Backbone as CSV, one residue per row, in Angstrom:
resi,resn,N_x,N_y,N_z,CA_x,CA_y,CA_z,C_x,C_y,C_z
1,MET,0.854,21.993,-11.597,0.459,22.703,-13.090,-0.165,24.198,-12.760
2,THR,0.200,25.147,-13.327,-0.939,26.711,-12.950,-1.819,27.091,-14.031
3,HIS,-1.204,25.908,-15.198,-2.534,26.110,-16.805,-3.818,25.599,-15.680
4,ASP,-4.523,26.164,-16.391,-5.916,25.273,-16.001,-6.786,25.167,-17.868
5,ALA,-7.169,23.669,-17.965,-7.765,23.403,-18.881,-7.233,23.560,-20.493
6,ILE,-5.531,23.425,-20.672,-4.979,23.044,-21.874,-4.798,21.886,-21.289
7,SER,-4.068,21.259,-22.379,-3.863,19.739,-23.027,-2.895,18.917,-22.857
8,ALA,-2.899,17.186,-22.402,-1.247,17.431,-22.095,-0.130,17.700,-23.446
9,ILE,-1.057,17.554,-24.756,-0.417,17.607,-25.678,0.505,19.098,-26.049
10,GLU,-0.184,20.321,-25.742,0.201,21.333,-25.389,1.013,21.504,-24.246
11,LEU,0.955,21.498,-22.995,1.879,21.175,-21.920,3.067,20.861,-22.138
12,LEU,3.200,19.585,-22.383,4.634,18.570,-23.336,5.058,19.321,-23.968
13,ALA,4.286,19.922,-24.797,5.873,20.891,-25.718,5.697,22.276,-25.754
14,GLU,5.014,22.600,-25.081,5.812,24.185,-23.938,6.885,23.886,-22.870
15,HIS,6.955,22.630,-22.649,7.962,22.267,-21.613,8.928,21.534,-22.445
16,THR,9.402,21.032,-23.430,9.852,20.172,-24.095,10.747,20.839,-25.717
17,ASP,11.486,20.130,-26.030,12.107,20.297,-26.949,11.355,19.479,-28.450
18,PHE,10.519,18.487,-27.859,9.482,17.523,-29.000,8.403,17.941,-29.698
19,SER,8.400,17.383,-30.990,7.585,18.186,-31.960,6.530,17.133,-31.099
20,LYS,5.103,17.548,-31.386,3.750,17.083,-31.130,3.720,15.786,-31.774
21,GLN,4.522,15.446,-33.284,4.164,14.563,-33.532,4.529,13.233,-33.153
22,THR,6.255,14.172,-32.463,6.548,12.808,-31.256,6.003,12.991,-30.115
23,LEU,5.484,14.198,-29.521,5.143,13.515,-28.703,4.060,12.695,-28.361
24,LYS,3.503,12.644,-29.465,2.010,11.527,-29.363,2.821,10.463,-29.526
25,LYS,3.417,10.271,-30.606,4.619,8.958,-30.517,4.852,8.223,-28.957
26,ILE,5.228,9.240,-28.154,6.372,9.188,-26.829,5.007,8.711,-25.769
27,MET,3.117,9.379,-25.770,2.481,9.245,-25.359,1.855,7.725,-25.406
28,LYS,1.751,7.459,-26.932,1.233,6.615,-26.972,2.271,5.152,-26.618
29,LYS,2.932,5.306,-26.588,4.064,4.073,-26.489,4.609,3.930,-24.340
30,GLY,3.396,4.864,-23.599,3.394,4.951,-22.466,4.304,5.289,-21.568
31,ALA,5.055,6.920,-22.236,6.311,6.861,-21.159,5.782,8.323,-20.716
32,VAL,4.443,9.057,-20.492,3.658,10.057,-20.139,3.006,9.057,-19.232
33,TRP,2.525,10.184,-17.874,1.947,9.495,-16.778,1.414,11.373,-15.917
34,LEU,0.078,11.001,-15.609,-0.514,12.085,-14.556,-0.848,11.633,-12.985
35,THR,-0.322,12.702,-12.261,-0.224,11.952,-10.771,-1.806,13.106,-10.544
36,GLN,-2.499,12.957,-9.848,-3.850,13.846,-9.100,-3.618,13.415,-8.048
37,GLY,-3.770,13.872,-6.833,-3.903,13.088,-5.709,-2.849,12.018,-4.691
38,GLN,-3.727,10.920,-4.962,-2.597,9.974,-4.116,-2.528,8.731,-5.460
39,SER,-3.218,9.032,-6.965,-3.445,8.604,-8.048,-2.395,9.191,-8.680
40,THR,-1.205,8.027,-9.758,-0.977,8.229,-11.221,-1.029,6.909,-11.429
41,ARG,-1.206,7.266,-13.507,-1.704,6.843,-13.913,-1.036,7.069,-15.842
42,ARG,-0.876,6.002,-16.625,-0.574,5.988,-16.869,-1.614,7.225,-18.204
43,ILE,-1.665,8.155,-19.615,-2.337,8.398,-20.321,-1.759,8.676,-21.299
44,ARG,-2.381,8.511,-22.420,-2.184,7.973,-24.275,-3.023,8.891,-24.745
45,ARG,-3.853,9.796,-24.431,-4.859,10.770,-25.235,-4.492,12.045,-25.192
46,ALA,-3.385,12.051,-26.079,-2.613,13.821,-26.559,-3.674,14.811,-26.030
47,SER,-5.441,14.954,-26.514,-6.154,15.691,-26.289,-6.848,15.957,-25.055
48,LYS,-6.268,14.874,-23.629,-6.749,15.073,-22.605,-6.480,16.298,-21.537
49,THR,-7.766,16.996,-21.380,-7.887,18.025,-20.755,-7.234,17.715,-19.644
50,LEU,-6.042,18.883,-18.934,-6.024,19.057,-17.954,-6.153,20.123,-17.049
51,SER,-5.891,19.883,-15.304,-6.562,21.112,-14.472,-5.849,21.471,-13.464
52,ILE,-5.729,22.609,-13.090,-4.658,22.643,-11.817,-4.847,21.641,-10.858
53,GLY,-3.605,21.498,-10.632,-3.625,20.215,-8.930,-2.737,19.332,-9.994
54,GLN,-2.708,18.922,-10.901,-2.922,18.118,-11.806,-1.180,18.224,-12.394
55,THR,-0.390,16.940,-12.408,1.069,16.842,-12.466,1.248,16.088,-13.706
56,LEU,2.509,16.323,-14.383,2.210,15.641,-16.147,3.785,15.115,-15.431
57,HIS,4.194,14.146,-15.937,5.808,13.548,-16.098,5.932,12.730,-17.305
58,LEU,7.281,12.966,-18.061,7.269,12.415,-18.807,8.755,12.022,-18.919
59,TYR,8.563,10.293,-18.816,10.035,10.146,-19.068,10.377,9.308,-20.303
60,TYR,11.196,9.740,-20.499,12.141,9.639,-22.065,13.685,9.038,-21.714
61,ASP,13.102,7.531,-22.968,14.550,6.558,-22.680,14.591,6.297,-24.634
62,ALA,15.292,7.234,-25.383,15.136,7.108,-26.256,15.731,5.546,-27.535
63,LYS,15.915,4.615,-26.158,16.017,3.307,-26.828,15.144,2.473,-26.387
64,ILE,14.109,2.852,-24.752,13.367,2.082,-25.311,11.432,2.585,-26.007
65,ILE,11.713,3.806,-26.190,10.646,4.369,-27.244,11.328,3.683,-28.783
66,GLN,12.197,3.529,-28.784,12.303,2.857,-30.570,12.412,1.755,-30.637
67,GLU,12.224,0.751,-29.433,11.700,-0.621,-29.667,11.438,-1.205,-30.617
68,SER,11.201,-2.496,-31.280,10.598,-2.731,-31.974,9.670,-3.824,-31.108
69,ASP,8.241,-3.589,-31.819,7.082,-4.222,-31.179,7.246,-5.561,-31.670
70,LEU,6.837,-6.177,-31.036,6.920,-8.087,-31.468,5.490,-8.169,-31.209
71,SER,5.417,-9.536,-31.793,3.849,-9.984,-32.566,3.682,-11.211,-31.127
72,ALA,3.168,-11.449,-30.547,1.843,-12.596,-29.392,0.888,-12.954,-30.193
73,LEU,0.764,-14.143,-29.744,-0.351,-14.785,-31.194,-1.013,-15.542,-30.327
74,LEU,-2.957,-15.280,-30.540,-3.894,-15.053,-29.560,-4.336,-16.942,-29.632
75,ILE,-4.243,-17.469,-28.418,-3.772,-19.125,-28.105,-5.780,-19.346,-27.545
76,ALA,-6.451,-18.635,-26.751,-7.376,-18.570,-26.656,-7.716,-17.597,-26.119
77,ASP,-8.927,-16.927,-26.005,-10.035,-15.814,-25.831,-10.963,-15.932,-24.688
78,GLU,-10.991,-16.573,-23.683,-11.641,-16.829,-23.055,-13.537,-15.822,-22.375
79,GLY,-13.053,-14.601,-22.525,-13.789,-12.934,-21.721,-13.329,-12.922,-20.678
80,ASP,-13.069,-13.677,-19.816,-12.719,-12.925,-18.145,-11.025,-12.583,-18.193
81,TYR,-10.521,-13.639,-19.534,-9.055,-13.763,-19.201,-8.785,-14.049,-20.933
82,SER,-7.452,-13.972,-21.424,-7.443,-14.661,-22.217,-5.775,-15.289,-22.611
83,VAL,-5.367,-15.938,-23.784,-4.213,-16.742,-23.467,-3.180,-17.144,-24.748
84,TRP,-2.109,-16.596,-24.286,-1.287,-15.951,-25.387,0.490,-16.954,-25.749
85,PHE,0.677,-16.839,-26.617,2.033,-17.100,-26.932,2.966,-15.981,-27.171
86,LYS,3.422,-15.207,-26.047,4.867,-14.844,-26.262,6.313,-15.201,-26.226
87,PRO,6.645,-14.396,-27.821,7.664,-14.546,-28.276,9.152,-14.879,-26.891
88,SER,10.038,-15.199,-27.572,11.170,-14.691,-26.887,11.799,-13.208,-26.774
89,GLY,12.114,-12.204,-25.948,12.313,-10.809,-26.364,11.517,-10.130,-26.163
90,MET,10.051,-10.401,-26.324,8.959,-9.549,-25.839,8.939,-9.598,-23.959
91,LEU,7.959,-8.159,-23.821,8.714,-8.002,-22.164,7.416,-8.333,-21.374
92,SER,7.193,-8.963,-19.935,5.947,-9.455,-19.515,5.183,-7.656,-19.429
93,GLN,6.257,-7.128,-18.139,6.145,-6.345,-18.040,6.762,-4.955,-18.157
94,GLY,6.121,-3.581,-18.553,6.598,-2.309,-18.627,7.513,-1.883,-17.520
95,SER,7.635,-0.276,-18.069,8.625,0.789,-16.872,7.482,1.707,-16.977
96,LYS,8.172,2.845,-16.233,7.522,4.195,-16.076,8.112,4.963,-17.841
97,TYR,9.502,3.948,-18.048,9.538,4.879,-19.625,8.647,4.086,-20.805
98,GLY,7.507,3.277,-20.808,6.768,2.772,-21.925,6.692,1.355,-21.730
99,ASP,5.261,0.966,-22.300,5.177,-0.290,-22.236,4.646,-0.531,-23.498
100,HIS,4.618,-0.120,-24.437,4.589,-0.762,-25.600,4.820,-1.910,-26.273
101,SER,6.250,-2.593,-25.745,6.496,-3.625,-26.507,6.029,-4.664,-25.356
102,THR,5.167,-4.552,-24.739,4.685,-5.729,-23.803,3.242,-6.929,-23.935
103,ILE,3.465,-7.761,-23.351,2.579,-8.991,-23.449,1.141,-8.186,-23.391
104,TYR,1.124,-7.402,-21.935,-0.180,-6.877,-21.974,-1.284,-4.849,-23.021
105,ARG,0.208,-4.872,-23.075,-0.419,-3.985,-23.903,-0.392,-4.807,-25.565
106,TRP,-0.299,-5.531,-26.199,-0.488,-5.949,-27.111,-1.602,-6.460,-26.989
107,ALA,-1.982,-7.591,-26.003,-3.306,-7.977,-25.344,-4.854,-6.891,-25.644
108,GLU,-4.059,-5.846,-25.351,-5.065,-4.660,-24.897,-5.305,-3.928,-26.206
109,THR,-4.187,-4.174,-26.870,-4.605,-3.733,-28.288,-4.966,-4.599,-30.143
110,HIS,-5.099,-5.799,-29.449,-5.413,-6.385,-30.521,-6.262,-8.038,-30.095
111,LEU,-7.126,-7.457,-28.870,-8.491,-8.142,-28.684,-10.100,-7.696,-29.166
112,THR,-10.685,-8.366,-29.809,-11.813,-7.958,-30.229,-12.677,-8.801,-29.529
113,PRO,-13.704,-7.780,-28.908,-13.278,-6.289,-28.838,-12.240,-6.350,-27.715
114,GLN,-12.311,-4.796,-27.552,-10.908,-4.404,-26.154,-11.103,-4.369,-25.600
115,ARG,-10.733,-5.211,-25.009,-10.518,-4.553,-23.126,-9.255,-4.008,-22.613
116,ASN,-9.743,-4.202,-21.363,-8.195,-4.004,-20.301,-7.301,-5.023,-20.664
117,ALA,-6.129,-4.942,-20.044,-5.346,-6.267,-19.650,-4.623,-6.049,-18.712
118,PHE,-4.509,-6.949,-17.221,-4.011,-6.965,-16.585,-2.422,-7.926,-16.289
119,LEU,-1.480,-8.038,-15.833,-0.802,-9.042,-15.777,-0.959,-10.177,-14.415
120,VAL,-1.039,-11.007,-14.773,-1.000,-11.893,-13.163,0.048,-12.570,-13.353
121,HIS,0.892,-13.063,-13.932,2.278,-13.641,-13.854,3.285,-13.164,-15.002
122,ARG,4.363,-13.634,-15.033,5.304,-13.024,-15.720,6.341,-14.443,-16.464
123,LEU,6.519,-14.188,-17.756,7.926,-14.474,-18.116,8.612,-14.450,-18.342
124,ASP,10.118,-14.327,-17.552,11.865,-13.553,-18.577,10.984,-13.010,-19.972
125,ARG,12.296,-12.323,-20.273,11.928,-11.728,-21.489,12.761,-12.899,-22.510
126,ALA,13.253,-13.408,-22.065,14.167,-14.365,-22.853,13.335,-15.507,-23.165
127,THR,12.144,-15.789,-21.881,11.851,-17.095,-22.436,10.515,-16.593,-23.115
128,SER,9.933,-17.863,-23.943,8.847,-17.819,-24.698,7.419,-18.825,-24.224
129,GLY,6.492,-18.463,-24.323,5.578,-19.399,-24.332,4.488,-18.571,-23.273
130,LEU,3.551,-19.853,-22.933,1.900,-19.702,-22.844,1.990,-18.147,-21.298
131,ILE,1.112,-17.849,-21.159,0.908,-16.428,-20.557,-0.361,-16.162,-20.691
132,LEU,-1.224,-15.579,-18.988,-2.546,-15.410,-18.795,-2.577,-13.536,-18.796
133,ILE,-3.721,-13.330,-19.753,-4.071,-12.040,-18.741,-5.400,-11.879,-18.700
134,ALA,-5.421,-10.726,-17.664,-6.571,-11.003,-17.276,-7.507,-9.585,-18.105
135,HIS,-8.852,-9.812,-17.282,-9.340,-8.513,-18.584,-10.209,-7.579,-17.458
136,SER,-10.029,-7.799,-16.276,-11.110,-6.795,-15.578,-10.151,-7.055,-13.951
137,LYS,-10.183,-6.406,-12.998,-9.428,-6.079,-12.095,-9.480,-7.130,-11.332
138,LYS,-11.063,-7.755,-11.129,-12.004,-8.604,-10.342,-11.265,-10.306,-10.951
139,ALA,-10.973,-10.312,-12.349,-10.092,-11.616,-12.770,-8.958,-11.720,-12.475
140,ALA,-8.295,-10.693,-12.277,-7.089,-10.752,-12.254,-6.443,-11.068,-10.757
141,ALA,-7.391,-10.516,-9.520,-7.501,-11.064,-8.438,-7.748,-12.292,-8.466
142,SER,-8.378,-12.857,-9.069,-9.156,-14.560,-8.534,-8.018,-15.087,-9.629
143,LEU,-7.161,-15.183,-10.832,-6.051,-15.919,-11.334,-4.900,-15.914,-10.341
144,SER,-4.568,-14.520,-10.182,-3.540,-14.208,-8.809,-3.653,-14.775,-7.714
145,GLN,-4.574,-14.762,-7.056,-4.948,-16.157,-6.129,-4.600,-17.429,-6.554
146,LEU,-5.373,-17.749,-8.037,-4.633,-19.310,-7.858,-3.395,-19.656,-7.819
147,PHE,-2.729,-18.893,-8.329,-1.007,-18.556,-8.726,-0.871,-18.915,-7.623
148,SER,-1.018,-17.946,-6.085,-0.319,-17.837,-4.967,-0.890,-19.263,-4.462
149,LEU,-1.774,-19.743,-4.509,-2.057,-21.304,-3.794,-1.382,-22.249,-4.518
150,ARG,-1.051,-22.203,-5.343,-0.122,-22.880,-6.561,-1.713,-23.965,-6.864
151,ASP,-1.761,-23.093,-7.444,-3.137,-23.913,-8.288,-3.315,-24.263,-9.618
152,ILE,-2.117,-23.220,-10.083,-2.083,-22.653,-11.552,-0.984,-23.703,-11.821
153,TYR,-0.957,-25.046,-12.427,0.438,-25.845,-12.995,0.957,-25.819,-14.453
154,LYS,2.371,-25.280,-14.678,2.903,-24.682,-15.288,4.114,-25.936,-15.599
155,TYR,3.916,-25.733,-16.976,5.147,-26.706,-17.345,6.357,-26.585,-18.993
156,TYR,7.259,-26.738,-18.774,8.360,-26.284,-19.241,9.293,-26.686,-20.384
157,LYS,9.065,-26.690,-21.481,10.579,-27.257,-22.628,11.853,-26.806,-22.124
158,ALA,12.492,-27.831,-22.161,14.362,-26.490,-22.199,15.437,-27.536,-22.961
159,LEU,16.006,-26.983,-23.336,17.259,-27.288,-24.419,18.200,-27.139,-23.541
160,VAL,18.874,-28.631,-23.219,20.277,-27.784,-22.160,20.977,-28.685,-22.953
161,GLU,22.755,-28.226,-22.279,24.059,-29.136,-22.078,23.588,-30.113,-21.109
162,GLY,24.374,-30.857,-21.606,24.917,-32.566,-20.981,23.050,-33.197,-21.069
163,ILE,23.327,-34.398,-19.829,22.168,-35.201,-20.113,21.738,-35.300,-18.197
164,PRO,20.499,-34.366,-17.864,20.861,-34.965,-16.529,19.994,-36.020,-15.933
165,ASP,20.065,-36.342,-14.880,18.760,-37.535,-14.620,17.443,-37.171,-14.382
166,SER,16.608,-38.134,-14.316,14.903,-37.962,-14.521,14.420,-38.808,-14.138
167,PRO,13.357,-38.824,-13.247,13.152,-37.628,-12.436,13.433,-37.451,-11.552
168,ILE,14.152,-35.754,-11.189,14.531,-35.256,-10.389,13.236,-33.702,-10.100
169,SER,13.993,-33.811,-8.307,13.945,-32.743,-7.947,14.999,-31.367,-7.462
170,ILE,14.426,-30.505,-7.807,16.001,-29.419,-7.289,15.359,-28.120,-6.323
171,ASN,15.839,-28.495,-5.132,15.293,-28.108,-4.283,15.904,-26.570,-3.913
172,GLU,17.276,-26.396,-4.330,17.814,-25.477,-4.103,17.619,-23.546,-3.676
173,PRO,16.782,-23.697,-2.255,16.549,-21.850,-2.160,17.166,-21.137,-2.806
174,LEU,16.516,-19.838,-3.410,16.423,-19.128,-4.038,16.825,-17.686,-3.411
175,ASN,17.202,-17.003,-2.867,17.236,-15.512,-2.421,16.584,-15.906,-1.031
176,ASN,17.188,-16.837,-0.491,16.560,-17.306,0.420,15.193,-17.686,0.744
177,LYS,14.417,-18.146,-0.102,13.113,-18.647,-0.403,13.180,-20.100,-1.380
178,LYS,11.802,-20.672,-0.928,11.920,-22.078,-1.505,11.650,-21.958,-2.627
179,ALA,12.568,-22.857,-3.785,12.036,-23.363,-5.227,12.318,-24.309,-5.062
180,ILE,11.318,-25.138,-6.056,10.968,-26.378,-6.380,10.938,-26.564,-7.860
181,THR,11.605,-27.432,-8.366,11.795,-27.266,-9.756,11.655,-28.812,-10.208
182,LYS,10.689,-29.568,-10.868,10.929,-30.969,-11.293,11.415,-31.237,-12.585
183,ILE,12.525,-31.932,-12.303,12.866,-32.727,-14.170,11.680,-33.696,-14.194
184,LEU,10.737,-33.650,-15.559,9.662,-34.971,-15.641,10.562,-36.023,-16.440
185,SER,11.335,-35.764,-16.745,11.670,-36.798,-17.858,12.726,-35.825,-19.534
186,THR,13.987,-36.326,-19.553,15.011,-36.322,-20.607,15.079,-36.896,-21.713
187,THR,15.445,-36.409,-22.718,15.154,-36.679,-24.295,16.147,-36.378,-24.956
188,ILE,17.245,-37.185,-25.104,18.783,-37.117,-25.690,18.549,-37.169,-26.898
189,LEU,19.527,-35.566,-27.592,19.801,-35.493,-28.957,20.330,-36.325,-29.274
190,PRO,20.391,-36.523,-30.788,21.462,-37.335,-31.744,22.418,-36.694,-31.683
191,ASP,23.211,-35.325,-31.218,24.266,-35.187,-30.547,25.014,-35.950,-29.463
192,ARG,24.359,-36.202,-28.560,24.579,-37.191,-27.446,24.823,-35.255,-26.676
193,LYS,25.198,-34.569,-26.570,25.773,-33.949,-25.770,24.548,-32.536,-25.641
194,HIS,23.132,-33.428,-25.809,22.368,-32.099,-25.364,21.368,-32.962,-25.350
195,SER,19.998,-32.147,-24.189,18.865,-33.334,-24.035,17.812,-32.144,-23.979
196,LEU,16.512,-32.495,-24.045,15.006,-31.817,-23.834,14.887,-32.159,-22.860
197,LEU,14.514,-31.240,-22.141,13.273,-31.603,-20.478,12.346,-31.505,-20.664
198,ASP,11.371,-31.873,-19.675,10.351,-31.758,-19.572,10.197,-31.740,-18.183
199,ILE,9.633,-29.951,-17.901,10.039,-29.819,-16.731,8.891,-29.261,-15.842
200,GLN,8.351,-29.139,-14.603,7.463,-28.574,-13.669,7.394,-27.397,-13.143
201,LEU,7.434,-26.696,-12.868,7.616,-25.267,-11.746,6.851,-25.630,-10.936
202,LEU,7.110,-25.711,-9.625,6.253,-25.509,-8.747,6.125,-24.687,-7.873
203,THR,7.226,-23.513,-7.830,7.051,-22.474,-7.036,7.921,-21.349,-8.518
204,GLY,7.663,-20.089,-8.284,7.714,-18.927,-9.138,9.009,-17.911,-9.221
205,ARG,10.037,-18.390,-8.261,11.061,-17.112,-8.661,11.689,-16.678,-9.642
206,LYS,12.183,-15.620,-9.689,12.585,-15.167,-10.598,13.617,-16.119,-11.209
207,HIS,13.835,-16.684,-12.742,14.804,-17.228,-13.440,14.841,-18.378,-12.416
208,GLN,14.001,-18.538,-12.059,13.959,-19.913,-11.209,14.605,-21.551,-11.640
209,ILE,13.776,-21.749,-13.308,14.461,-23.086,-13.773,15.843,-22.442,-14.969
210,ARG,16.462,-21.513,-15.006,17.435,-21.175,-15.726,18.479,-21.107,-13.948
211,GLN,18.239,-20.674,-13.322,18.998,-21.041,-12.005,19.290,-22.127,-11.405
212,HIS,18.893,-22.835,-11.646,18.431,-24.315,-11.002,19.257,-25.663,-11.860
213,LEU,19.032,-24.962,-13.841,19.703,-26.209,-13.968,21.057,-25.649,-14.327
214,HIS,21.451,-24.288,-13.990,22.520,-23.688,-13.883,23.634,-24.336,-12.440
215,PHE,22.814,-24.465,-11.529,23.266,-24.782,-10.435,23.550,-26.792,-10.691
216,ILE,22.878,-27.316,-11.070,22.804,-29.034,-11.220,24.255,-29.068,-12.955
217,ASN,24.918,-27.994,-12.943,25.455,-27.850,-13.791,25.340,-28.782,-15.450
218,HIS,24.214,-28.052,-15.867,23.283,-28.368,-17.642,22.367,-27.124,-17.839
219,ALA,23.356,-25.706,-17.954,22.323,-24.876,-18.755,22.055,-24.675,-19.498
220,ILE,20.964,-24.253,-19.420,20.068,-24.100,-21.010,20.533,-23.555,-22.303
221,VAL,20.571,-24.120,-23.557,21.046,-23.325,-24.457,20.218,-22.146,-24.620
222,GLY,21.844,-20.637,-24.860,21.127,-19.610,-25.375,21.004,-18.479,-24.320
223,ASP,21.096,-19.452,-22.752,20.740,-19.188,-21.653,22.776,-18.241,-21.787
224,ARG,22.189,-16.312,-21.861,23.204,-15.724,-21.704,23.645,-14.729,-20.174
225,LEU,22.674,-15.709,-19.932,22.691,-14.977,-18.408,23.124,-16.256,-16.918
226,TYR,23.032,-17.377,-17.655,23.531,-18.581,-16.664,24.527,-19.390,-16.888
227,GLY,24.441,-19.665,-18.420,25.429,-20.674,-19.011,26.404,-19.891,-19.823
228,THR,26.497,-20.373,-20.805,27.744,-19.573,-21.543,27.535,-19.096,-23.165
229,ALA,26.710,-18.732,-22.907,26.313,-17.704,-24.462,26.640,-17.051,-24.561
230,ASN,26.074,-16.101,-25.761,26.894,-14.912,-26.269,25.921,-14.309,-26.586
231,LYS,25.640,-12.986,-27.371,24.516,-12.487,-27.634,25.253,-12.275,-29.627
232,ASP,25.593,-13.224,-30.308,25.779,-14.409,-30.966,24.481,-15.554,-31.285
233,THR,24.411,-16.201,-30.303,23.956,-17.141,-30.360,22.358,-17.348,-29.784
234,ILE,21.968,-18.215,-29.977,20.520,-19.069,-30.681,19.772,-17.936,-28.902
235,ASN,18.337,-17.682,-29.429,17.939,-17.401,-27.906,17.718,-18.462,-27.129
236,LEU,17.196,-17.690,-25.974,17.062,-18.999,-25.236,16.078,-20.434,-24.810
237,CYS,17.070,-21.159,-24.723,15.930,-22.144,-25.526,15.183,-23.060,-24.155
238,LEU,14.295,-22.323,-24.070,12.771,-22.330,-23.011,11.870,-21.963,-22.985
239,THR,11.021,-22.487,-22.938,9.531,-22.321,-23.678,8.445,-23.134,-22.409
240,ALA,7.561,-22.048,-22.425,6.292,-22.420,-21.454,5.397,-23.108,-22.077
241,TYR,5.246,-23.968,-21.532,4.638,-24.788,-23.542,3.089,-25.496,-22.766
242,LYS,3.068,-25.375,-21.465,1.741,-25.979,-21.018,1.368,-25.502,-19.932
243,ILE,-0.534,-25.337,-19.953,-0.704,-24.735,-18.554,-2.359,-25.555,-17.741
244,HIS,-2.169,-25.661,-16.723,-4.150,-25.973,-16.806,-4.149,-25.551,-15.383
245,PHE,-5.628,-25.845,-14.745,-6.434,-25.061,-13.959,-7.548,-25.214,-13.694
246,ILE,-7.867,-25.346,-12.986,-9.699,-25.088,-12.265,-9.939,-23.468,-12.666
247,SER,-11.093,-23.331,-13.681,-10.909,-21.934,-13.653,-12.485,-21.593,-12.366
248,PRO,-11.953,-19.850,-12.364,-12.558,-20.006,-10.747,-13.737,-18.538,-11.168
249,PHE,-13.933,-19.130,-13.070,-15.088,-18.167,-13.624,-16.337,-19.201,-13.893
250,ASP,-15.591,-20.774,-14.543,-16.850,-21.420,-14.313,-17.021,-23.129,-13.933
251,GLN,-15.319,-23.147,-12.970,-15.468,-24.368,-12.505,-15.015,-25.203,-13.437
252,GLN,-14.281,-25.059,-14.898,-14.247,-26.003,-15.537,-12.714,-26.194,-15.464
253,LYS,-12.549,-27.205,-15.964,-10.730,-27.510,-16.217,-10.111,-26.822,-16.977
254,LYS,-9.550,-25.703,-17.234,-9.261,-25.609,-18.685,-7.519,-26.501,-18.395
255,TYR,-6.914,-26.541,-19.833,-6.041,-27.004,-20.202,-5.665,-26.660,-21.585
256,TYR,-4.391,-25.723,-21.445,-4.020,-24.827,-22.989,-2.259,-26.087,-22.954
257,GLU,-1.608,-26.353,-23.942,-0.414,-26.521,-24.311,-0.260,-26.452,-26.060
258,LEU,1.016,-25.868,-25.992,1.888,-25.678,-27.600,2.095,-26.649,-28.027
259,GLY,1.833,-26.651,-29.653,2.754,-27.713,-29.905,4.394,-27.856,-30.111
260,LYS,4.816,-29.219,-30.712,6.028,-29.168,-30.593,6.688,-27.969,-31.504
261,GLU,6.497,-27.758,-32.326,6.757,-26.363,-33.138,6.990,-25.274,-32.570
262,TYR,6.680,-25.604,-31.394,6.853,-23.943,-30.311,8.189,-23.971,-30.177
263,TYR,8.525,-25.573,-29.732,9.738,-25.649,-29.152,10.859,-27.174,-29.467
264,ALA,10.686,-26.615,-31.225,11.641,-27.497,-32.144,13.101,-27.273,-31.568
265,TYR,13.766,-27.367,-30.956,14.392,-27.180,-30.280,15.870,-27.865,-31.355
266,THR,17.452,-27.038,-31.408,18.324,-27.757,-31.895,19.366,-27.161,-31.272
267,ALA,20.614,-27.983,-31.155,21.545,-27.315,-30.707,22.857,-26.951,-31.547
């Protein structure tokens, strides 16, 4: 920029056709970024004063900006991190076009006292369940290390087509990387055409459980990517319902589990 001491909202108003009210909304939703030197970060404050040498970026996608905010549920606030129930449809991670509908942004704006939020693992948008959010870079690094060492144990409930054998371990590589999914138990539904699985995820590949269950011909009910579901069917019936680990902050065993009402799936 060639202006000095101009506010972000004023500069954006000069170079776009958006009203200041609309620009404030766009900024709040995380679609405006500021570059200074090698650093680029989101800015949300319309009154942010800029200086020569800085570059402002606006990434606008009407569909993303208009997305409704879904509500997450706080399960536990542990100070260094918090545990949330992410509903199906809520994003884990945002993009340059916005982050207002993500779980970490929800955590930032709904915790008391308010804190920064850092994502340390992800759930698919369609998957519901427990997710950890760190509240400092140091905490994020500590939790990320636990995930990389596979010292955080994650369990899922999935409603699937058919009745797979259990216990079994699915070891099919995904994208040429090791992937292990264990089906611990199978509960047959009254229709005898579907079953509820208790699953342990030993590795964390993209769409791992969904792909592995499709591989053994027992797709998850509501899976529009790997199963037979379409936009008119129910949401993906996959929930991360249990997680436990030794906390790197107090060395105590932490155990979080959702009640059955969170995965009371029916076919």
